[in-house]
NUKOLMI-45170 format. One record per residue (C-alpha): residue in one letter; z, x, y; residue number from 1. Coordinates in steps of 0.1 Angstrom, whole numbers. Each point is the difference from the previous one (the first is absolute). Layout:
! residues N
<fiza rest="A" zz="Z" xx="X" yy="Y" nr="NUM"/>
...
***
This chain:
! residues 173
<fiza rest="M" zz="846" xx="-247" yy="-645" nr="1"/>
<fiza rest="I" zz="-20" xx="10" yy="32" nr="2"/>
<fiza rest="F" zz="-8" xx="31" yy="-16" nr="3"/>
<fiza rest="L" zz="-16" xx="-17" yy="-30" nr="4"/>
<fiza rest="Y" zz="-18" xx="-25" yy="23" nr="5"/>
<fiza rest="A" zz="-16" xx="32" yy="19" nr="6"/>
<fiza rest="R" zz="-10" xx="16" yy="-32" nr="7"/>
<fiza rest="Y" zz="-17" xx="-34" yy="-10" nr="8"/>
<fiza rest="I" zz="-20" xx="-2" yy="33" nr="9"/>
<fiza rest="L" zz="-10" xx="37" yy="-2" nr="10"/>
<fiza rest="A" zz="-13" xx="-5" yy="-38" nr="11"/>
<fiza rest="Y" zz="-17" xx="-32" yy="11" nr="12"/>
<fiza rest="R" zz="-18" xx="18" yy="30" nr="13"/>
<fiza rest="F" zz="-10" xx="27" yy="-22" nr="14"/>
<fiza rest="C" zz="-15" xx="-21" yy="-28" nr="15"/>
<fiza rest="K" zz="-18" xx="-22" yy="26" nr="16"/>
<fiza rest="S" zz="-17" xx="31" yy="16" nr="17"/>
<fiza rest="R" zz="-10" xx="10" yy="-36" nr="18"/>
<fiza rest="L" zz="-16" xx="-33" yy="-10" nr="19"/>
<fiza rest="R" zz="-32" xx="10" yy="14" nr="20"/>
<fiza rest="E" zz="-2" xx="32" yy="-21" nr="21"/>
<fiza rest="V" zz="10" xx="-19" yy="-32" nr="22"/>
<fiza rest="L" zz="-27" xx="-26" yy="7" nr="23"/>
<fiza rest="L" zz="-26" xx="27" yy="7" nr="24"/>
<fiza rest="I" zz="9" xx="17" yy="-32" nr="25"/>
<fiza rest="L" zz="-2" xx="-33" yy="-19" nr="26"/>
<fiza rest="S" zz="-34" xx="-8" yy="13" nr="27"/>
<fiza rest="S" zz="-13" xx="33" yy="-11" nr="28"/>
<fiza rest="I" zz="2" xx="-3" yy="-37" nr="29"/>
<fiza rest="L" zz="-33" xx="4" yy="-14" nr="30"/>
<fiza rest="G" zz="-11" xx="-8" yy="-37" nr="31"/>
<fiza rest="V" zz="-21" xx="21" yy="-20" nr="32"/>
<fiza rest="I" zz="-16" xx="-18" yy="-31" nr="33"/>
<fiza rest="G" zz="-24" xx="10" yy="-26" nr="34"/>
<fiza rest="D" zz="-8" xx="11" yy="-37" nr="35"/>
<fiza rest="S" zz="28" xx="16" yy="-20" nr="36"/>
<fiza rest="K" zz="-26" xx="22" yy="-18" nr="37"/>
<fiza rest="P" zz="-23" xx="10" yy="29" nr="38"/>
<fiza rest="S" zz="-26" xx="28" yy="0" nr="39"/>
<fiza rest="K" zz="7" xx="34" yy="14" nr="40"/>
<fiza rest="D" zz="-18" xx="-10" yy="33" nr="41"/>
<fiza rest="V" zz="18" xx="-32" yy="3" nr="42"/>
<fiza rest="F" zz="32" xx="16" yy="-6" nr="43"/>
<fiza rest="E" zz="-6" xx="26" yy="27" nr="44"/>
<fiza rest="L" zz="-10" xx="-30" yy="24" nr="45"/>
<fiza rest="A" zz="34" xx="-16" yy="-8" nr="46"/>
<fiza rest="V" zz="18" xx="34" yy="7" nr="47"/>
<fiza rest="E" zz="-17" xx="3" yy="34" nr="48"/>
<fiza rest="T" zz="8" xx="-37" yy="8" nr="49"/>
<fiza rest="G" zz="37" xx="8" yy="-6" nr="50"/>
<fiza rest="R" zz="-1" xx="30" yy="20" nr="51"/>
<fiza rest="E" zz="-15" xx="-18" yy="29" nr="52"/>
<fiza rest="I" zz="25" xx="-28" yy="-4" nr="53"/>
<fiza rest="A" zz="29" xx="27" yy="3" nr="54"/>
<fiza rest="R" zz="-19" xx="16" yy="29" nr="55"/>
<fiza rest="K" zz="1" xx="-31" yy="21" nr="56"/>
<fiza rest="G" zz="36" xx="-7" yy="-7" nr="57"/>
<fiza rest="A" zz="-5" xx="-31" yy="-22" nr="58"/>
<fiza rest="I" zz="20" xx="-7" yy="-33" nr="59"/>
<fiza rest="L" zz="-22" xx="-2" yy="-32" nr="60"/>
<fiza rest="V" zz="7" xx="-28" yy="-24" nr="61"/>
<fiza rest="C" zz="-19" xx="-1" yy="-34" nr="62"/>
<fiza rest="G" zz="6" xx="-11" yy="-38" nr="63"/>
<fiza rest="G" zz="19" xx="33" yy="-5" nr="64"/>
<fiza rest="L" zz="-17" xx="10" yy="-34" nr="65"/>
<fiza rest="G" zz="-29" xx="25" yy="-4" nr="66"/>
<fiza rest="G" zz="-36" xx="3" yy="11" nr="67"/>
<fiza rest="I" zz="-6" xx="-11" yy="35" nr="68"/>
<fiza rest="M" zz="36" xx="-10" yy="6" nr="69"/>
<fiza rest="E" zz="11" xx="36" yy="-9" nr="70"/>
<fiza rest="G" zz="-29" xx="16" yy="21" nr="71"/>
<fiza rest="A" zz="8" xx="-19" yy="30" nr="72"/>
<fiza rest="S" zz="38" xx="7" yy="-4" nr="73"/>
<fiza rest="M" zz="-6" xx="36" yy="-7" nr="74"/>
<fiza rest="G" zz="-21" xx="3" yy="33" nr="75"/>
<fiza rest="A" zz="27" xx="-15" yy="20" nr="76"/>
<fiza rest="K" zz="26" xx="21" yy="-14" nr="77"/>
<fiza rest="E" zz="-20" xx="31" yy="8" nr="78"/>
<fiza rest="L" zz="4" xx="-9" yy="35" nr="79"/>
<fiza rest="G" zz="37" xx="-12" yy="0" nr="80"/>
<fiza rest="G" zz="-10" xx="-38" yy="-3" nr="81"/>
<fiza rest="M" zz="21" xx="-28" yy="-12" nr="82"/>
<fiza rest="T" zz="-11" xx="-17" yy="-33" nr="83"/>
<fiza rest="I" zz="12" xx="-33" yy="-17" nr="84"/>
<fiza rest="G" zz="-11" xx="-9" yy="-35" nr="85"/>
<fiza rest="I" zz="1" xx="-35" yy="-13" nr="86"/>
<fiza rest="L" zz="4" xx="5" yy="-36" nr="87"/>
<fiza rest="P" zz="-11" xx="-25" yy="-27" nr="88"/>
<fiza rest="D" zz="29" xx="6" yy="-23" nr="89"/>
<fiza rest="Y" zz="39" xx="2" yy="2" nr="90"/>
<fiza rest="D" zz="1" xx="36" yy="-3" nr="91"/>
<fiza rest="I" zz="-1" xx="22" yy="33" nr="92"/>
<fiza rest="S" zz="-8" xx="31" yy="-20" nr="93"/>
<fiza rest="M" zz="-36" xx="-13" yy="-7" nr="94"/>
<fiza rest="G" zz="-9" xx="7" yy="37" nr="95"/>
<fiza rest="N" zz="-21" xx="29" yy="7" nr="96"/>
<fiza rest="K" zz="21" xx="32" yy="14" nr="97"/>
<fiza rest="Y" zz="-14" xx="-5" yy="35" nr="98"/>
<fiza rest="V" zz="17" xx="-33" yy="5" nr="99"/>
<fiza rest="D" zz="29" xx="0" yy="23" nr="100"/>
<fiza rest="I" zz="12" xx="-36" yy="-6" nr="101"/>
<fiza rest="P" zz="-6" xx="-13" yy="-35" nr="102"/>
<fiza rest="I" zz="5" xx="-39" yy="1" nr="103"/>
<fiza rest="A" zz="1" xx="-13" yy="-38" nr="104"/>
<fiza rest="T" zz="-12" xx="-36" yy="0" nr="105"/>
<fiza rest="G" zz="-4" xx="-9" yy="-38" nr="106"/>
<fiza rest="M" zz="-29" xx="-19" yy="12" nr="107"/>
<fiza rest="G" zz="-30" xx="16" yy="-17" nr="108"/>
<fiza rest="H" zz="-34" xx="-6" yy="20" nr="109"/>
<fiza rest="A" zz="19" xx="-27" yy="20" nr="110"/>
<fiza rest="R" zz="13" xx="29" yy="22" nr="111"/>
<fiza rest="N" zz="-33" xx="0" yy="16" nr="112"/>
<fiza rest="V" zz="11" xx="-27" yy="22" nr="113"/>
<fiza rest="I" zz="31" xx="20" yy="12" nr="114"/>
<fiza rest="I" zz="-25" xx="29" yy="8" nr="115"/>
<fiza rest="A" zz="-22" xx="-21" yy="20" nr="116"/>
<fiza rest="A" zz="29" xx="-19" yy="17" nr="117"/>
<fiza rest="T" zz="17" xx="33" yy="10" nr="118"/>
<fiza rest="A" zz="-28" xx="17" yy="15" nr="119"/>
<fiza rest="H" zz="-13" xx="-6" yy="35" nr="120"/>
<fiza rest="A" zz="-34" xx="7" yy="-12" nr="121"/>
<fiza rest="L" zz="-17" xx="12" yy="-33" nr="122"/>
<fiza rest="I" zz="-23" xx="27" yy="-6" nr="123"/>
<fiza rest="A" zz="-18" xx="-8" yy="-33" nr="124"/>
<fiza rest="L" zz="-17" xx="29" yy="-18" nr="125"/>
<fiza rest="P" zz="-22" xx="-4" yy="-31" nr="126"/>
<fiza rest="G" zz="19" xx="-20" yy="-30" nr="127"/>
<fiza rest="S" zz="-1" xx="-30" yy="-23" nr="128"/>
<fiza rest="Y" zz="17" xx="-35" yy="-2" nr="129"/>
<fiza rest="G" zz="32" xx="11" yy="12" nr="130"/>
<fiza rest="T" zz="-15" xx="15" yy="30" nr="131"/>
<fiza rest="L" zz="-21" xx="-33" yy="4" nr="132"/>
<fiza rest="S" zz="33" xx="-19" yy="-3" nr="133"/>
<fiza rest="E" zz="16" xx="22" yy="27" nr="134"/>
<fiza rest="I" zz="-29" xx="-5" yy="24" nr="135"/>
<fiza rest="S" zz="0" xx="-38" yy="-7" nr="136"/>
<fiza rest="H" zz="39" xx="-3" yy="5" nr="137"/>
<fiza rest="G" zz="-3" xx="22" yy="33" nr="138"/>
<fiza rest="L" zz="-29" xx="-22" yy="14" nr="139"/>
<fiza rest="K" zz="19" xx="-33" yy="-8" nr="140"/>
<fiza rest="L" zz="30" xx="15" yy="18" nr="141"/>
<fiza rest="G" zz="-20" xx="7" yy="31" nr="142"/>
<fiza rest="K" zz="2" xx="37" yy="-5" nr="143"/>
<fiza rest="K" zz="-29" xx="23" yy="10" nr="144"/>
<fiza rest="V" zz="-16" xx="15" yy="-29" nr="145"/>
<fiza rest="I" zz="-21" xx="30" yy="4" nr="146"/>
<fiza rest="A" zz="-23" xx="14" yy="-27" nr="147"/>
<fiza rest="L" zz="-6" xx="37" yy="-6" nr="148"/>
<fiza rest="G" zz="-24" xx="13" yy="-27" nr="149"/>
<fiza rest="R" zz="-6" xx="-34" yy="-15" nr="150"/>
<fiza rest="D" zz="-36" xx="-11" yy="-10" nr="151"/>
<fiza rest="E" zz="10" xx="-36" yy="9" nr="152"/>
<fiza rest="S" zz="27" xx="-22" yy="13" nr="153"/>
<fiza rest="P" zz="7" xx="-36" yy="6" nr="154"/>
<fiza rest="P" zz="-8" xx="-14" yy="35" nr="155"/>
<fiza rest="D" zz="23" xx="7" yy="29" nr="156"/>
<fiza rest="V" zz="6" xx="35" yy="-13" nr="157"/>
<fiza rest="I" zz="-7" xx="27" yy="26" nr="158"/>
<fiza rest="V" zz="-19" xx="31" yy="-11" nr="159"/>
<fiza rest="A" zz="13" xx="34" yy="10" nr="160"/>
<fiza rest="K" zz="-23" xx="30" yy="1" nr="161"/>
<fiza rest="N" zz="28" xx="25" yy="-10" nr="162"/>
<fiza rest="P" zz="40" xx="2" yy="-4" nr="163"/>
<fiza rest="Q" zz="4" xx="8" yy="37" nr="164"/>
<fiza rest="H" zz="-19" xx="-32" yy="10" nr="165"/>
<fiza rest="A" zz="18" xx="-20" yy="-25" nr="166"/>
<fiza rest="V" zz="34" xx="9" yy="12" nr="167"/>
<fiza rest="E" zz="-12" xx="-5" yy="38" nr="168"/>
<fiza rest="L" zz="-13" xx="-36" yy="-9" nr="169"/>
<fiza rest="A" zz="33" xx="-6" yy="-20" nr="170"/>
<fiza rest="L" zz="20" xx="10" yy="30" nr="171"/>
<fiza rest="D" zz="-21" xx="-17" yy="25" nr="172"/>
<fiza rest="V" zz="-8" xx="32" yy="17" nr="173"/>
***
């Protein structure tokens, strides 16, 4: 019995010492949102944003499909980053090939709330109504929203000059 108690104490101390690391990881989840059919230039902006997220050791969360989502995921994977895709359907095979953790929601566009709620901050590239929805949910939830390459954005959205600047702003660097 004493042996089991000692193992419990050791496990507790180990977990307690790792709590700070776990909290740091969870506070470094960055969302990348934008168009599912971007121009070549905007797609490359997404790739570079994903790279920068991985370079900083953050986790990328996105909608998990094509376009901006695929570009950002691809960039993150190029540098060994972790990616999460919040998918609109029940089929995890719908996720792009760069998503490490596909999460099937069956919620369609309502998954935008999950993306906004999961991310510590959102980096918004050019997009349409879905992107505006994610921006709005992020702002409503009190998240920092950074615009990158967008012509216009709602008030309270911070404008970044480039992917490096966007990630720095998102991480409060």
